[in-house]
C-alpha positions as CSV (number, residue, x, y, z in Angstrom):
1,M,284.2,48.8,0.2
2,K,281.5,46.1,-0.9
3,A,281.0,44.9,2.5
4,I,280.3,48.5,4.0
5,W,277.9,49.1,1.2
6,L,275.7,46.0,1.9
7,I,276.1,46.7,5.4
8,G,274.7,50.3,4.8
9,R,271.9,49.0,2.5
10,Q,270.7,46.2,4.8
11,S,270.1,48.7,7.5
12,L,268.1,50.9,5.2
13,Q,265.5,47.7,4.8
14,F,264.1,48.5,8.3
15,L,263.0,52.0,7.3
16,I,261.9,50.3,4.1
17,K,259.4,47.9,5.9
18,D,258.1,50.4,8.0
19,K,254.8,51.7,6.1
20,T,254.6,55.1,7.7
21,S,258.0,56.1,6.6
22,L,256.8,57.6,3.6
23,I,254.4,59.9,6.0
24,W,257.1,61.2,7.9
25,F,259.8,61.8,5.3
26,L,257.7,63.5,2.8
27,I,254.3,64.4,3.7
28,V,254.6,65.9,7.4
29,P,257.5,68.0,6.2
30,V,255.5,69.6,3.7
31,M,252.6,70.5,6.3
32,Y,255.1,71.9,8.5
33,I,256.7,74.1,6.0
34,A,253.2,75.6,4.7
35,V,251.8,75.8,8.0
36,F,254.6,77.4,10.1
37,G,256.1,79.4,6.5
38,Y,252.6,81.0,6.6
39,A,252.4,81.9,10.2
40,F,255.6,83.4,10.1
41,R,255.9,85.1,7.1
42,H,256.1,88.4,8.9
43,T,257.9,88.2,12.0
44,G,258.0,92.5,12.0
45,S,262.1,92.3,12.0
46,D,262.2,95.5,9.5
47,P,259.7,98.0,10.5
48,S,260.3,100.0,7.1
49,Q,258.6,97.0,5.1
50,Y,255.8,96.3,7.8
51,K,252.5,97.7,6.5
52,A,249.0,97.7,8.3
53,D,245.5,97.7,6.8
54,L,243.5,100.8,6.9
55,A,239.9,101.2,5.7
56,V,239.3,104.8,4.4
57,Y,235.4,106.0,4.4
58,N,235.5,109.3,2.6
59,R,232.4,110.9,3.2
60,D,234.0,114.2,1.9
61,G,234.8,114.6,-2.1
62,G,236.3,117.8,-1.3
63,L,240.3,119.0,-2.5
64,F,241.4,118.4,1.3
65,A,239.7,115.0,1.6
66,K,241.6,114.1,-1.5
67,R,244.9,115.5,-0.7
68,F,244.9,113.8,2.6
69,I,244.0,110.4,1.3
70,S,247.2,110.9,-0.9
71,Y,249.4,111.4,1.9
72,L,247.8,108.4,3.3
73,K,248.7,105.9,0.3
74,S,252.4,107.2,0.5
75,E,252.9,105.3,4.1
76,N,253.3,102.0,4.8
77,L,249.3,101.5,4.6
78,V,247.0,99.0,2.7
79,I,244.6,101.3,2.1
80,D,240.8,100.0,1.2
81,S,238.4,102.6,-0.1
82,L,235.1,102.2,1.2
83,T,231.6,103.7,-0.5
84,Q,229.6,103.0,2.6
85,I,230.4,101.4,6.1
86,P,230.2,97.5,5.9
87,Q,228.0,95.1,7.8
88,N,231.5,93.4,9.6
89,P,233.5,96.4,10.8
90,P,237.2,96.2,9.4
91,V,240.3,95.8,11.5
92,R,240.9,99.5,11.0
93,M,239.0,102.3,9.7
94,I,239.2,106.2,9.7
95,T,235.9,108.1,8.5
96,I,236.7,111.6,7.1
97,P,233.6,113.9,7.6
98,D,231.4,115.2,4.9
99,T,232.3,119.1,6.3
100,F,236.3,118.0,6.6
101,S,237.2,120.4,3.0
102,A,234.8,123.1,4.0
103,N,235.9,123.5,7.7
104,L,239.5,123.4,6.6
105,Q,238.9,125.9,4.2
106,A,237.2,127.7,6.9
107,E,239.7,127.3,9.5
108,K,237.4,125.3,11.6
109,P,238.3,122.7,13.8
110,V,238.0,118.8,12.5
111,V,237.6,115.5,13.9
112,L,238.7,112.5,12.3
113,E,237.3,109.3,13.5
114,F,239.9,106.4,13.9
115,Q,238.3,103.0,14.9
116,K,240.2,99.8,15.5
117,R,238.5,96.6,16.6
118,S,239.6,94.9,19.9
119,D,241.3,92.1,18.2
120,A,243.4,94.1,16.1
121,N,247.2,93.8,15.9
122,A,248.8,96.4,18.4
123,Q,251.8,97.0,16.0
124,A,250.0,97.3,13.3
125,S,247.3,99.8,14.5
126,M,250.3,101.9,16.0
127,T,251.6,102.2,12.5
128,A,248.3,102.9,11.1
129,E,247.7,105.7,13.7
130,M,251.1,107.2,13.0
131,A,250.4,107.3,9.5
132,V,247.1,109.1,10.0
133,R,248.9,111.7,11.9
134,K,251.5,112.2,9.8
135,A,249.3,112.7,6.9
136,Y,247.1,115.2,8.8
137,F,250.3,117.5,9.8
138,R,251.5,117.2,5.9
139,L,248.5,118.7,4.9
140,L,248.4,121.3,7.7
141,A,252.0,122.4,6.8
142,D,251.0,122.6,3.2
143,M,248.2,125.3,4.3
144,A,250.2,127.0,5.8
145,Q,252.9,127.8,3.3
146,L,250.3,128.6,0.7
147,R,248.9,131.0,3.2
148,L,252.4,132.3,4.1
149,S,253.3,132.4,0.1
150,R,250.0,134.2,-0.4
151,R,248.7,131.7,-2.8
152,K,245.1,130.4,-3.1
153,I,244.6,127.2,-1.3
154,S,243.3,125.3,-4.3
155,N,244.5,122.6,-6.2
156,A,246.9,124.6,-8.6
157,G,248.3,125.8,-5.2
158,F,249.0,122.3,-4.0
159,Q,250.6,121.2,-7.5
160,I,253.1,124.4,-7.2
161,L,254.0,122.8,-3.9
162,D,254.8,119.3,-5.4
163,Q,257.3,120.7,-7.5
164,R,259.3,122.1,-4.9
165,V,262.7,120.9,-4.4
166,P,263.1,119.9,-0.5
167,I,265.6,121.6,1.6
168,L,265.6,119.0,4.2
169,T,266.0,115.5,3.8
170,V,266.5,112.7,6.2
171,N,268.1,109.5,5.9
172,S,267.2,106.7,8.3
173,E,269.4,103.9,9.0
174,Y,270.1,101.3,11.7
175,A,272.9,102.2,14.0
176,G,275.4,99.4,14.5
177,R,274.7,96.0,12.3
178,H,271.1,95.1,11.4
179,V,270.4,91.7,10.9
180,T,267.1,90.7,9.2
181,I,265.3,87.9,10.9
182,P,264.6,84.7,8.2
183,Q,260.9,84.5,8.1
184,G,258.3,82.3,6.1
185,F,259.4,79.7,4.2
186,S,262.7,80.7,3.9
187,Q,263.1,80.3,7.4
188,Q,261.2,77.4,7.5
189,V,262.6,75.1,4.9
190,P,266.2,75.3,6.7
191,A,264.4,74.7,10.1
192,Q,262.3,71.7,8.6
193,I,265.6,70.2,7.3
194,I,267.3,70.0,10.7
195,Q,263.9,69.0,12.6
196,F,262.8,66.1,10.2
197,T,266.4,64.8,9.5
198,T,267.0,65.3,13.6
199,L,263.7,62.7,13.8
200,M,264.4,60.6,11.4
201,L,267.7,59.6,12.4
202,F,266.7,59.2,16.1
203,I,263.9,57.0,15.3
204,Y,265.5,54.9,12.8
205,A,269.0,54.4,13.6
206,G,268.4,53.8,17.3
207,S,265.4,51.4,16.3
208,A,267.8,49.5,13.9
209,I,270.3,49.2,16.1
210,L,267.9,47.9,18.7
211,E,266.0,45.6,16.3
212,E,269.9,43.8,15.2
213,K,270.4,43.3,18.9
214,N,267.3,42.0,19.9
215,R,267.5,39.6,17.0
216,G,271.0,38.6,17.5
217,L,272.5,40.4,14.1
218,L,275.3,42.4,15.3
219,R,276.5,39.4,17.1
220,R,276.3,36.7,14.6
221,I,277.7,39.1,12.0
222,K,280.9,38.6,14.1
223,T,281.1,35.1,12.5
224,T,281.3,36.4,9.0
225,P,284.7,37.4,7.5
226,I,283.5,41.0,7.8
227,R,285.7,43.1,10.1
228,F,284.7,45.2,12.9
229,W,285.6,48.6,10.9
230,Q,283.8,47.6,7.6
231,I,280.5,46.8,10.5
232,F,281.2,50.4,12.1
233,L,281.9,52.6,8.7
234,G,278.4,50.4,7.1
235,K,276.4,51.8,10.0
236,L,277.9,55.2,9.2
237,L,276.8,54.7,5.8
238,F,273.6,53.5,6.8
239,I,273.0,57.2,8.7
240,L,274.4,59.3,5.9
241,L,272.0,57.9,3.5
242,L,268.9,58.0,5.2
243,G,269.7,61.7,6.2
244,L,270.7,62.7,3.1
245,T,267.4,61.2,1.1
246,Q,265.3,63.3,4.1
247,S,267.6,66.5,3.7
248,L,267.6,66.3,-0.3
249,L,263.6,65.5,-0.2
250,I,262.9,68.7,1.8
251,L,265.5,70.9,0.0
252,G,264.0,69.8,-3.3
253,I,260.4,70.6,-2.1
254,G,261.6,74.2,-0.8
255,R,263.0,74.9,-4.0
256,F,260.7,73.6,-6.4
257,V,257.4,74.0,-4.5
258,F,257.9,76.7,-2.2
259,G,260.7,78.7,-4.4
260,V,262.9,79.2,-1.6
261,Y,266.6,80.5,-2.6
262,L,269.2,77.9,-1.5
263,G,272.2,80.2,-1.7
264,S,275.0,80.6,-4.0
265,S,277.2,77.5,-2.6
266,L,275.6,74.0,-2.9
267,A,279.1,72.6,-2.0
268,S,278.9,74.1,1.3
269,L,275.3,73.4,1.9
270,A,276.3,70.0,1.3
271,G,279.1,69.8,3.8
272,V,276.9,71.5,6.5
273,L,274.1,68.7,5.8
274,I,277.0,65.9,5.8
275,V,278.6,67.1,9.0
276,F,275.2,67.2,10.5
277,I,273.7,63.9,9.6
278,L,276.9,62.2,11.0
279,A,276.7,64.3,14.4
280,I,273.0,63.5,14.6
281,G,273.2,60.0,13.4
282,S,275.7,58.8,15.5
283,I,273.7,59.9,18.7
284,G,271.0,58.0,17.2
285,L,272.9,55.0,16.8
286,C,274.2,55.4,20.5
287,L,270.4,55.6,21.5
288,G,269.9,52.0,20.3
289,F,272.3,50.7,22.8
290,F,270.6,52.6,25.5
291,I,266.8,51.6,25.0
292,R,265.8,48.0,25.3
293,N,262.2,48.4,24.6
294,P,261.0,49.5,20.9
295,E,258.5,51.6,22.1
296,K,260.5,53.9,24.4
297,M,262.9,54.0,22.1
298,V,260.7,55.7,19.4
299,G,258.8,57.9,22.5
300,L,262.5,59.0,23.5
301,A,263.6,59.8,20.1
302,I,260.4,61.6,19.3
303,I,260.8,63.5,22.6
304,S,264.5,64.5,22.2
305,G,264.2,65.2,18.5
306,L,261.6,67.9,19.3
307,A,263.1,69.1,22.3
308,M,266.1,69.6,20.3
309,A,264.9,71.2,17.2
310,S,262.6,73.8,19.3
311,L,265.4,74.9,21.3
312,S,267.0,75.5,18.5
313,G,264.7,77.8,16.6
314,C,263.3,75.1,13.9
315,W,259.6,76.3,15.1
316,W,259.8,80.2,15.1
317,P,262.8,82.4,14.6
318,I,265.5,81.8,17.1
319,E,265.9,85.6,17.3
320,V,262.4,86.0,19.2
321,M,263.5,83.3,21.8
322,P,264.9,84.3,25.1
323,T,268.3,84.9,25.5
324,W,269.0,81.9,27.4
325,M,267.5,79.6,24.5
326,Q,269.7,81.4,22.2
327,R,272.7,80.4,23.6
328,M,271.7,77.1,24.5
329,A,271.2,76.5,21.0
330,T,274.7,77.2,20.2
331,V,275.9,74.3,21.8
332,L,273.3,71.8,20.2
333,P,274.0,70.3,16.8
334,T,270.7,71.0,15.5
335,G,271.4,74.8,16.8
336,M,274.9,74.8,14.9
337,A,273.4,73.5,11.8
338,L,270.6,75.7,11.6
339,K,272.8,78.7,11.8
340,A,275.0,77.5,9.4
341,L,272.0,77.0,7.0
342,H,270.6,80.3,7.5
343,S,274.2,81.6,7.0
344,L,274.4,80.4,3.8
345,I,270.7,80.8,2.6
346,S,269.1,83.6,4.3
347,F,272.5,85.8,4.6
348,G,274.8,85.0,1.5
349,K,277.6,84.3,3.6
350,G,280.5,81.9,2.5
351,V,282.6,79.1,4.1
352,S,284.9,81.1,6.3
353,D,281.4,82.3,8.1
354,I,280.4,78.9,9.0
355,L,283.6,77.5,10.1
356,P,282.7,77.6,13.8
357,Y,279.5,75.9,13.5
358,L,281.3,73.2,11.0
359,I,284.1,72.6,13.6
360,G,281.3,72.0,16.3
361,L,279.7,69.6,14.3
362,L,282.7,67.8,13.4
363,L,283.9,67.5,16.9
364,T,280.1,66.0,17.8
365,A,280.4,63.7,14.9
366,G,283.7,62.6,16.0
367,L,283.0,62.1,20.0
368,F,279.5,60.1,19.4
369,S,281.0,58.1,16.7
370,L,283.7,56.7,19.0
371,I,281.0,56.1,21.7
372,F,279.1,54.3,19.1
373,G,282.0,52.4,18.0
374,R,283.0,51.6,21.5
375,F,279.4,50.4,22.4
376,L,279.7,48.5,19.4
377,L,282.7,46.6,20.1
378,K,282.0,45.9,23.4
379,Y,278.7,44.3,22.7
380,Q,280.5,42.1,20.1
381,E,282.9,41.0,22.5
382,G,280.3,40.0,25.2
């Protein structure tokens, strides 16, 4: 065991010598989480929670205008009440004319001006416009009921209507299974764990093997009493220590800086991370035998790591990606690991729900560990 630990620790020295490692381990992941977490904090996955901004310029102080605005406030809107038209027009604005109450009282036509800027979000504008129509129809319906019941259209009459018991209630729910898309920091913390752990393992695991090859360390170690299986396990310990360091740093940042809930089973979370690190790390070790040039090694590691991360949903929610990309993510170790993390963190599922992903990651780890072992043995013998 001591020999395995010494080999794993010695391999970490390659990382310690790199002065830029702190930037990749800590600073860049925090920047990614902050930027992408803020950018994708609202994906529109649940329309019932979608709110649109609407400025209301009320030129009429009458009863009908107040009633109309109260109906607007009950919708999915963020109301900004204006006392005058601002110099810079808001994204969306509705103007209530000064004749609004008087014309409705006299049963005359009324025109409401709904304005939006050309750069306004189409979905939010549709939400706001629908809310305005609903508020207006509710006001007309209340006026019609007061007329039919021969009550005076007044504040007292409207208060009587507010106390009525609804005779019809509509319950809205999703048909079939609805899964809320992880968004914001809850989506980005698991995603950046996958992305940066992949990058670090590809770059540093592959580069460490490449340097030991170029310096002849892998062959010279054969002359020591250390056996092949100890070297093999020492390298796996190296990638495990490297990957856990990166993953735990991002987990800690996500929990204590961005307040992300990490799920109810830390043991399951640790299990996913360990098998993922072994799977990705063993691929990184294999890269060290394929590439001979250090610059090409780093370039290939970054390109392949970023490609796998983007295809797996680390840059944006995978649910908004094309179907073929979603299917591809299910066979990538990064995609399997991200789905497992979201199952535990975002959806509160248990171990039984992530077993397919764990099995896939274990098979990947086993396959590439055997390939790495074969390369290592052949290199030492040659």
